N, C-alpha and C positions, 0 to 999 in steps of 0.2 A: 964349085959354091953350090949349084945346084943339086949335084950329087951328094952333096954333104947335109942340105936341107932334106933331100929326100932321104937319106939314112938315119937322118934325127927323128924324122917324121916316122919311119918305118919301125924304129927304135922303141918310139914313145907308145905306139899301137899296139906293138908286141908286150911291152909290160903291162898295159893296160886288160888285153887279152888275158894275161898270165893271173894278173889280178880278177878277173872277172870269172875266168875257170875255176880258180881256188876258192873264191866265195860263195860261187853257187854249186858247185860238184866237190869241192873240199871237203865239205861236212855232209854226209849221207841225211837224208830225208827221215828218217829213223831217229837218228840223234838230234836233228832241228828240231823235232816234235818234243824230244825229252826236254830239249833245254828251253823251248819256248813256256813248256809247263812249269817248270824248273823256277825259271826265272820271274815268270809273273806272279807265281804265286807267292815266293820269298819276297818280292817285291810289295806284292798287295799285303802280305801280313804282318811285314816289319816296319814299312811306311804308307798306312793306309792313309788314301787320299789328303795330301799333303796339300797346306794351302799354299800358294804363290802369285806374284803378279806378274810373272814371267810371260813372256810371249808364248810358248810352248803348251802353258798351263792354261791356256785362254781357250776356250772350247769353240768362239769363234775365229780363230787363227785361220788364215788361208790355207795352209796345209789340211786342217780339220774340214773344212768346210769344201775345199775342191778336191782334193786327195781322197781323204777317208770316206768321204760319204758318197763318192762316186768309184771306189776302188775297184769294185767288181767290173765295171766299166773300163775303167785302164788296164785291169786286168785281162780280161775278156779280149779288148783288141790287141794287145800286145802279142797274147799268145796265140790269137785268129793269125794276125800276120805272119809271126814266125812259123807258126805249123805249116800256113800255106806256101811259104818260100821254102820253108828247108825240105819238103816234100815234093816240090818242082823241081828244087836243084838234084833231090836224089832220084826221081822216076823222072824227069823229063817230062812230064807233062802235068796240068793242072786239076785236071781229074784223076782220082785213081782209088785203089782200094785204101791207099795210106790217108788220102785226104779226106775219104767217107769215115772212117775210124776216128780220125782226128778231129772232124767235126762233130761225131757223136758224143765224144769224150768232151768237147764243149759244152754239148747241151747237158749232159750230165752236170757239169761243175755249176753251170748256171742255176739249175734245178736245185742244188745243193742250198746254192746263196737264198733262190728266192724262198724256199721250204721253212727256212730256221728264219731270214733277217726280216721276210713279209709276212709270215704265216704265225711260226711257233712262238718267237719272242715276244710280238705284238698280243698274241693271244695270254703268253703267261702273265704279260705286264697287265692286261687290261683285268683277268681273271683274277688275280692276287691285289689289286690296288685299291684305292678309296682315294676320292677327292679331298681336298682340303677343306671343301666346304660340301656337308652332306647332302643337301637336294639335288647336286649333280651324280649320277649314278652309272655314267658311263664317261671313259677316257676322252671321247672327242667331244662332248656337252661341256665337262669340265674345263678342258684346253679352250673350247671357243668361248666359255663365258671367263677365261683369263686367270684361271685357278691353277693348283699344281695337282698332278696326280701321283700317288704315291703306291708305288708294285713293286715286285720283284724284276727290276728290268736288268736282265742277263745280258751281259757285254757284248754287243753286237761289233765292235771293233777288236774285239780281243778274237771273236770267232770269224769275223770276217779275214783280217790280217792274216792270223794265223792260216787259215784254210787258203788264201790266195798264195800264200808264198809256197807252201809246201805242194800246190796245183804247179805252179810256175816252176819248181824244182823237178817233178816227178814229168812234166811235158817238156823240158829242154834237156833232159837226163841223156838222151841219146846224141844230143849234138855235141855235149862235152864228152862224153864216154868217146868219140871217134877223134876227138883231141889228145888222146893218152898216146904214149911213144911206142906203139905196137906197127907191127909192117902193115896190118888192114888197117888202121887207123892213119898212119901216112898215105897209104894207097888212098884212101877215102878222103882226107883232108885236101890232097893234091888234086884230085878231081872236083872239089868242091871250090878250089883256088882258082882254078882256072874258068869256072863260070862266072860270067860277068855280073851276075847277081850274087855272089858272094859277098862281097865286103857289107852288102844291105843286111846280109844275115847278121855277119858280125856287130853291125851297129844294132842291131834289134838285141841281140843276146845282153848288149849293154843296157839297152832300155831295161830289159827284164829285172838284171841285178840293181839297177838303180830303183826301181819299183820296190824289189824286194828290203834294198837299204832304207827306204822310207817308210814301208810295211813295218820293219821292225822297231824302227825309231817311235811310229807312231804308237806301236804295243807297248814299247815301255814309257811313254807317257802317261798312255792310260795307266798303265799300273800303277805309277805314281800321282796322279791326278784324278781320276775321275771311277765310279761305280765302287761297292762295298767288295769285300773278299769274296764272298760268293758268287756274286754277279760276274766278275771277271773268271773265275774258276771255272763256273757253269760254260760261261761263253767259249773260254778255250778249249774246254772238253769236248763242246759241239764241233768246233773247227778240226781238233786233232783226231777225236771217231769218227768224222766223216770222212778224212783221208784215210785212216786206216782199212775202213768198209770199204770204198771206193777203190784206194790202189792196192792194198794188200789181200783183198780177200775179192775183190770184183773184177779186175783185168787179170786175165791170165792170156797166155801165147800171145799171139799178133794182135788182141787190144792193148796191149802192155807198151806204153809209149815207149820204152828201151828197146823193147823186140822192134818195134815198129820202123825204128830209124836207123838200127844196125845191121838189120836182116833185108836181103833184096826181096822183092815181091816173086 
C-alpha cells in the first residue's frame, strides 16, 4: 500500500518536473522575448484599454497589489535561493567563484530594475505631464492635493514582468540543461539527486515557474486593461532591450549563467 502511494507520488512529481522543464526551457529566451513583444503589441493595438468589472481588471486586486508591485522582490528572493543552493550542490561550498558571479548578476539585475522603475520612468512621467489643476506644477504636489497627473506613463508592469521572466529563464538555464538526456547530464543529475538538498532545488524550480506563469498572466492583463499602446510598447522594449544588452552582449564566458552551471570550476 505504502509502495503504491510512493510510486504515485513519484509519478506526480516526475510529471510536474517534466512540465516545469518544458515550460521554462522549452522556449528559448530569444523566442520568449519575441512572443512577449508580439502579443503585447497585438493585444494593445486591437483591444485598447478594455473596460471591465472583472477581478483581474481591477488595479487593486491582490495579484496587482502584492505580486506585481513587489515583483522584483519575489524574483530576487527566488533566484537568490536558487543560485545559492544550486551552486552549493555543484561546488560543495557556500562561497565560491560561482556564488560570487551569481551574486554580481543579481546586483546587475537589481540595478536594471532600479534605473528604469525608480529613475527613468518617473522622470519621463514628470517631465511630460501636467496636473489636472494648473496651479500644481509637480507630480508630488498634484497628487498630494488630490488631483491627477497626466504624463507619459511607460508601463512599469510590461517592463518589469518581461525583464523578470527573461532574467529567471537565463539564470535557471544551466539547471534545466542538466536535465537533458545526455550522458553528462545524467551523470550530473544523478550526483544532484544523491545530495540531501536536491529536492529543495527542485521545489525552487517549481517556484520560479509559478512566478513566470503569474508574470505572463499579469502582462496579458496589463495589455488588455491598462495604459496606452505607446506606453506598453515602450515599457516592453525597455525590458527586452535590457535583457538583450545584459545577457546577449554583456555576459561572456564564465559570466554566462549557462556556462557557470555546466562547467566545473
